[in-house]
C-alpha positions in Angstrom: -35.6 -7.2 13.4 -34.9 -11.0 14.0 -31.6 -12.8 15.0 -30.9 -14.1 11.7 -31.0 -11.2 9.8 -29.3 -9.5 13.0 -26.1 -11.8 12.6 -26.3 -11.3 8.7 -25.4 -7.7 8.8 -23.3 -7.8 11.6 -21.0 -10.0 10.1 -21.8 -8.6 6.9 -20.1 -5.1 8.5 -17.1 -6.6 10.3 -16.3 -7.9 6.6 -16.5 -4.4 5.3 -14.5 -2.7 8.4 -11.9 -5.3 7.9 -11.5 -4.9 4.4 -11.8 -1.3 4.3 -9.5 -0.9 7.6 -6.5 -3.0 5.6 -6.6 -1.6 2.5 -7.0 2.1 3.8 -3.5 1.0 5.8 -2.0 0.2 2.8 -3.1 3.0 0.8 -1.8 5.2 3.3 1.5 3.3 3.4 1.9 3.5 -0.1 0.1 6.2 -1.2 1.8 8.8 1.2 5.3 8.4 0.0 4.3 8.4 -3.9 2.1 11.7 -3.6 5.5 13.4 -1.6 7.6 11.9 -4.7 5.1 13.1 -7.2 5.5 16.5 -6.2 9.2 16.2 -5.1 10.3 15.3 -8.7 8.8 18.0 -10.7 10.8 21.0 -11.9 12.3 22.8 -9.6 11.1 21.4 -6.5 13.1 19.0 -3.6 13.7 15.7 -5.5 13.8 17.2 -9.0 17.6 16.0 -9.8 17.7 12.0 -8.2 21.1 10.7 -8.5 22.5 13.8 -9.6 20.4 13.9 -13.1 17.6 16.0 -13.7 16.3 13.8 -16.6 15.5 11.1 -14.0 13.6 13.3 -12.2 11.5 13.9 -14.9 11.4 10.3 -15.9 10.0 9.2 -12.6 7.5 12.1 -12.4 6.4 11.5 -15.8 6.2 8.0 -15.1 4.3 8.3 -11.8 1.8 10.7 -13.0 0.9 8.3 -15.9 1.0 5.1 -13.3 -1.8 7.6 -10.8 -3.8 8.9 -14.2 -4.4 5.4 -15.1 -4.8 3.9 -12.0 -8.0 6.9 -11.1 -9.9 6.6 -14.6 -10.0 2.7 -15.2 -13.4 1.3 -13.4 -12.8 -0.6 -10.4 -15.2 -3.5 -11.9 -12.7 -3.7 -14.4 -9.9 -3.7 -12.1 -11.1 -5.8 -9.9 -11.5 -8.5 -12.8 -8.3 -7.8 -14.6 -6.7 -8.5 -10.8 -8.0 -11.8 -10.7 -5.0 -13.8 -11.3 -2.5 -11.2 -9.2 -5.1 -11.5 -6.8 -4.9 -15.4 -6.4 -1.2 -15.5 -6.6 -1.1 -13.2 -3.3 -3.4 -14.6 -1.0 -4.5 -17.9 -3.0 -8.1 -17.1 -3.7 -10.1 -14.0 -5.6 -12.9 -14.7 -3.3 -13.9 -13.5 0.0 -12.7 -10.5 2.0 -9.1 -10.9 2.1 -8.7 -11.3 -1.4 -10.6 -8.0 -2.2 -8.4 -5.8 0.0 -5.9 -6.5 -3.3 -8.3 -4.3 -5.7 -9.2 -2.3 -3.3 -5.6 -1.1 -2.3 -4.5 -0.5 -6.1 -7.4 1.3 -6.9 -7.3 3.7 -3.5 -3.2 4.2 -3.9 -3.3 6.2 -7.2 -6.4 8.3 -5.9 -4.9 9.1 -2.5 -1.7 9.6 -4.3 -3.4 12.6 -5.5 -4.7 13.9 -2.4 -1.1 14.0 -1.0 -0.1 16.0 -3.6 -2.7 18.2 -4.0 -2.0 18.6 -0.3 1.4 19.6 -0.4 1.5 22.0 -3.4 -0.9 24.1 -0.6 1.9 24.8 1.5 3.2 27.7 1.7 6.4 27.8 -0.2 7.7 30.6 2.4 7.8 27.4 5.0 10.2 25.6 2.5 12.2 28.8 1.9 12.8 29.6 5.8 13.7 26.1 6.3 16.1 25.6 3.3 17.4 28.8 4.9 17.9 26.9 8.5 20.1 24.9 7.1 17.2 21.6 6.6 18.4 18.8 5.1 15.3 17.4 2.0 14.3 14.3 4.7 13.6 17.4 7.0 12.0 19.7 4.6 9.3 16.3 4.3 9.0 15.1 8.0 9.2 18.6 9.6 7.9 21.0 7.5 5.8 19.5 4.1 3.9 16.4 5.8 2.8 18.8 9.2 1.7 21.5 7.3 0.0 19.5 4.4 -1.8 17.0 7.5 -5.2 18.6 7.3 -5.2 18.7 4.2 -4.5 15.4 3.5 -6.4 13.8 6.3 -9.7 15.3 4.4 -8.7 13.5 1.4 -7.8 10.5 3.4 -11.6 10.9 4.1 -12.7 11.0 0.6 -10.5 7.9 0.1 -12.0 6.4 2.8 -15.6 6.7 1.2 -14.1 5.6 -2.3 -13.7 2.3 -0.6 -16.4 2.2 1.4 -18.1 2.4 -1.9 -15.9 0.2 -3.9 -16.4 -3.0 -1.2 -20.0 -3.0 -1.9 -19.2 -3.9 -5.5 -16.5 -6.5 -4.6 -19.5 -8.4 -3.5 -20.3 -9.4 -7.0 -17.5 -11.5 -7.4 -18.4 -12.9 -3.7 -16.4 -10.9 -2.0 -18.1 -10.6 1.3 -19.3 -7.6 2.9 -22.4 -5.3 3.0 -22.7 -5.6 -0.9 -22.8 -9.5 -1.1 -25.8 -8.9 1.7 -27.3 -6.4 -0.8 -26.9 -8.7 -3.7 -27.7 -12.2 -2.5 -30.5 -11.4 -0.3 -31.5 -7.8 -1.3 -31.7 -8.1 -5.4 -31.7 -12.4 -5.8 -34.1 -13.1 -2.6 -35.9 -9.7 -3.2 -35.8 -8.7 0.6 -36.3 -4.4 0.7 -35.3 -4.5 4.4 -31.5 -6.4 3.8 -31.2 -3.4 1.2 -32.1 -0.7 3.4 -30.5 -2.0 6.5 -27.1 -2.3 4.2 -27.6 1.8 2.6 -28.3 2.7 6.3 -25.0 1.1 7.6 -22.6 2.2 5.2 -24.5 5.6 5.4 -23.4 5.6 9.2 -20.1 4.5 8.3 -19.0 6.9 5.9 -20.5 9.9 8.3 -18.5 8.7 11.2 -15.3 8.4 9.6 -15.8 11.6 7.7 -16.8 13.3 11.0 -13.6 12.2 12.2 -11.5 13.0 9.4 -12.6 16.6 9.5 -12.6 16.9 13.7 -8.8 15.9 13.5 -8.3 18.0 10.6 -9.6 21.2 12.5 -7.5 20.3 15.4 -4.1 20.0 13.3 -5.0 23.3 11.0 -4.7 25.2 14.9 -1.1 24.5 14.3 0.6 28.0 13.9 3.5 28.1 10.7 5.9 28.9 13.6 5.9 25.3 14.2 7.3 24.2 11.6 10.4 26.5 12.0 10.9 25.3 15.9 10.9 21.9 14.4 13.4 22.4 11.8 15.5 24.8 14.7 15.3 21.7 17.3 
């Protein structure tokens, strides 16, 4: 591998990791509470009467469910192009790795929110009953029971989300977003350089495998906790 090829791939890998990393942080910050509210506002759940009104809970739940479904159904390339004015308003440009973070985050948030919803629904309802009988508040139900017990499943869902973000980050190369996708297009496709294509595929595959391996390892460690630990947190 010559120095120029190495330098191009090194810069592109750094840009991809930057886009994916920042987008992932934003996705977790927004998607986690969004998924919790999506579950909690279902009829009979812990947030089904916001503002003391079951109607408000249904409206919030239906609205969030519609937003999540819409965000997951529209192809990323369409979202990316449609968000160009918004991206330019937020970061001042729609070109480059920083600009790519906007559409990457927006498309990943609904996906992760659905993963959170699925993970929380898998929590044993008996734990919630025990926590409620011990006088746990809504905040304690979420922070001391639901989130800790659903953490392994949410972590695995997050690894799936990261894989999607990495795949989407390759698409931003079509609009000069930088990263490995841009290298594959500019050098691999436009200049017919097969070595660039092969190395980009290898690097992306390595990143995905490493992140999925870390997520699986973390989920297994979290899953070793017994349900009784949630009871201890509530009574503490």
